[in-house]
C-alpha positions as CSV (number, residue, x, y, z in Angstrom):
1,X,-19.1,-33.0,-24.6
2,X,-21.7,-32.0,-27.1
3,X,-22.8,-33.7,-30.3
4,X,-21.2,-32.9,-33.6
5,X,-24.4,-31.5,-35.0
6,X,-24.7,-29.1,-32.1
7,X,-21.1,-28.1,-32.5
8,X,-21.5,-27.4,-36.2
9,X,-24.7,-25.4,-35.6
10,X,-23.0,-23.2,-33.0
11,X,-20.0,-22.9,-35.3
12,X,-22.2,-21.4,-38.0
13,X,-23.9,-19.0,-35.4
14,X,-20.7,-17.6,-33.7
15,X,-18.1,-17.9,-36.5
16,X,-14.8,-19.7,-36.7
17,X,-12.9,-17.2,-34.5
18,X,-15.3,-17.2,-31.6
19,X,-15.7,-21.0,-31.8
20,X,-11.9,-21.5,-31.6
21,X,-11.8,-19.1,-28.6
22,X,-14.6,-21.0,-26.9
23,X,-13.0,-24.4,-27.5
24,X,-9.7,-23.2,-26.1
25,X,-11.2,-21.6,-22.9
26,X,-14.4,-23.4,-22.1
27,X,-14.0,-26.6,-24.1
28,X,-17.4,-26.3,-25.8
29,X,-19.0,-24.2,-28.5
30,X,-21.9,-22.1,-27.3
31,X,-24.1,-19.5,-29.1
32,X,-26.2,-17.1,-27.2
33,X,-27.0,-13.5,-26.5
34,X,-24.7,-11.1,-24.6
35,X,-26.6,-10.3,-21.4
36,X,-24.2,-8.0,-19.7
37,X,-20.6,-7.1,-18.8
38,X,-19.4,-6.6,-15.2
39,X,-16.8,-4.1,-13.9
40,X,-14.0,-6.6,-14.4
41,X,-14.8,-7.0,-18.2
42,X,-16.3,-10.5,-18.0
43,X,-19.0,-11.1,-20.6
44,X,-22.1,-13.0,-19.5
45,X,-24.2,-14.9,-22.1
46,X,-27.5,-16.8,-22.0
47,X,-29.3,-19.2,-24.4
48,X,-32.6,-20.7,-23.4
49,X,-32.4,-23.3,-26.2
50,X,-29.5,-25.1,-24.4
51,X,-29.9,-28.0,-22.0
52,X,-31.0,-27.2,-18.5
53,X,-28.3,-25.7,-16.3
54,X,-26.2,-25.0,-19.3
55,X,-28.1,-21.9,-20.4
56,X,-25.7,-19.4,-18.8
57,X,-22.0,-19.0,-19.1
58,X,-19.3,-16.4,-18.6
59,X,-16.3,-15.4,-20.8
60,X,-13.7,-14.2,-18.4
61,X,-11.7,-11.2,-19.3
62,X,-8.6,-12.7,-17.7
63,X,-8.2,-16.3,-18.4
64,X,-6.9,-17.5,-15.1
65,X,-10.4,-18.8,-14.2
66,X,-10.8,-17.5,-10.7
67,X,-14.4,-17.5,-9.6
68,X,-13.7,-14.5,-7.3
69,X,-13.3,-12.4,-10.5
70,X,-17.1,-12.4,-10.8
71,X,-19.1,-9.8,-8.9
72,X,-21.5,-11.1,-6.2
73,X,-24.8,-10.4,-8.1
74,X,-23.4,-11.8,-11.3
75,X,-22.3,-14.9,-9.4
76,X,-25.8,-15.3,-8.1
77,X,-27.2,-15.0,-11.6
78,X,-24.8,-17.4,-13.2
79,X,-25.4,-20.0,-10.5
80,X,-29.2,-19.8,-11.0
81,X,-29.8,-18.2,-7.5
82,X,-31.7,-15.3,-9.1
83,X,-33.5,-15.1,-12.5
84,X,-33.2,-11.3,-13.2
85,X,-30.0,-10.1,-14.8
86,X,-28.2,-7.7,-12.4
87,X,-28.3,-4.9,-14.9
88,X,-32.1,-5.1,-14.9
89,X,-32.5,-5.9,-11.2
90,X,-34.2,-2.9,-9.3
91,X,-32.4,-3.7,-6.1
92,X,-29.0,-3.8,-7.8
93,X,-29.6,-0.5,-9.6
94,X,-30.9,1.3,-6.5
95,X,-28.0,0.5,-4.3
96,X,-24.8,0.4,-6.4
97,X,-22.6,0.9,-3.4
98,X,-22.8,-1.7,-0.6
99,X,-20.9,-1.5,2.6
100,X,-20.0,-5.2,2.5
101,X,-18.7,-5.1,-1.1
102,X,-15.0,-4.3,-1.4
103,X,-14.0,-1.3,-3.5
104,X,-10.9,-3.1,-4.9
105,X,-10.9,-6.7,-6.0
106,X,-8.9,-9.1,-3.9
107,X,-8.1,-12.3,-5.7
108,X,-8.5,-15.7,-4.1
109,X,-5.0,-16.8,-3.0
110,X,-6.1,-20.3,-1.8
111,X,-3.7,-22.3,-4.0
112,X,-1.0,-19.5,-4.4
113,X,1.9,-18.6,-2.2
114,X,0.0,-15.6,-0.8
115,X,-2.6,-17.8,0.9
116,X,-3.3,-17.4,4.5
117,X,-1.3,-19.7,6.7
118,X,-2.0,-20.1,10.4
119,X,0.8,-19.4,12.8
120,X,2.1,-22.6,14.5
121,X,2.1,-22.3,18.3
122,X,2.7,-26.0,18.9
123,X,6.1,-26.9,20.3
124,X,7.1,-30.4,19.5
125,X,7.8,-32.6,22.5
126,X,9.9,-35.0,20.4
127,X,13.1,-33.9,18.8
128,X,15.8,-35.9,17.1
129,X,18.6,-34.1,19.0
130,X,17.1,-34.8,22.5
131,X,17.3,-38.6,21.8
132,X,20.8,-38.5,20.5
133,X,20.0,-39.2,16.8
134,X,22.2,-37.6,14.2
135,X,20.3,-35.4,11.9
136,X,23.1,-34.4,9.6
137,X,22.1,-35.1,6.0
138,X,18.6,-36.1,6.9
139,X,15.7,-34.2,5.4
140,X,12.9,-33.7,7.8
141,X,9.5,-32.7,6.3
């Protein structure tokens, strides 16, 4: 949480509409310069006057907050692994197609029903029926 003076200062810089948008989606008001936009439509901002490690942030195009919606070079920039912006990085501009980068985005299904689930090859030695227990009406997890 930021101070009230910082919030009012950023409110004056970005305006009421953008400040309301930021409070709803990132929980803080931030004012900075637009550094770039990736192919998913995410907007990346930077402000060197902020506190350390709070100088870079992203405004997601889709507001489901999945970190896999950020391209790898932009993810390296936003997590302070590299200092040059990917739009100005000579390595990124020379090789726009990488064999390891997928052409189509695949979202992260970790907490969703489409997540990878291993196949169970274990056969239980113990069963209720083999010991003569009645399992009618009993919920087994």
